[in-house]
C-alpha positions, 0 to 999 in steps of 0.5 A, spaced: 415 649 959 421 653 961 423 652 953 416 654 950 414 660 954 420 664 953 420 663 946 413 664 945 413 671 949 419 673 944 415 671 938 409 675 941 414 681 942 417 681 935 410 681 932 409 688 936 416 690 935 415 689 927 408 693 927 412 699 931 417 699 927 414 699 920 406 699 921 406 707 921 409 706 914 403 702 912 398 707 915 402 712 911 401 708 905 393 708 906 393 715 907 391 715 914 398 718 917 400 722 911 399 729 915 402 726 922 407 730 925 413 726 926 412 726 934 405 723 933 408 718 929 414 717 934 408 716 940 404 712 935 410 707 935 412 708 942 405 706 944 406 699 940 413 698 943 411 698 950 406 692 948 412 689 945 416 690 952 411 687 956 412 681 952 420 682 951 422 683 958 418 677 961 421 673 956 428 674 957 427 674 965 424 667 965 428 664 959 435 666 962 439 661 965 441 665 971 433 666 973 432 659 972 430 659 965 433 654 959 437 659 955 444 663 956 444 670 954 447 669 947 442 663 946 436 668 948 439 674 943 440 669 937 433 666 938 430 673 938 434 675 932 431 669 928 424 670 930 425 677 928 427 676 921 421 670 921 416 675 923 418 681 919 418 676 913 411 674 914 408 681 916 412 685 910 408 680 905 402 681 909 402 689 909 407 690 904 405 685 898 409 689 893 415 686 897 417 680 895 422 675 898 428 673 893 432 667 894 438 671 897 433 673 903 431 665 904 439 664 904 440 670 909 434 666 913 438 660 913 444 663 915 440 665 921 437 658 923 444 656 922 446 661 927 441 658 932 444 651 931 451 653 932 449 657 939 446 651 941 451 646 939 455 644 945 463 645 944 
């Protein structure tokens, strides 16, 4: 459980993070937020980002080895980055269907997976 729960919470946090960062663009495409002033867009995104932080902070606190978790600080960050790209690719393909994933995107994702492997490699 010390491995699973922090990673699951990081996954949830990244879903909300991606929606906070890019969801307003979809709303604009749909004509919902076209006339919103920038402050409204910022507040909308902050509202979603608050939910992200409700998952991100506990994930890092629980997952950090010095708090009884299973991961070093570096491991937590690399896991978060890999999840971030994975979640972004899925959400971008759902919300922005014109965005295609090309071979170079997959290669970059492969490099992130290798980063996860290397950060867990016992030196």
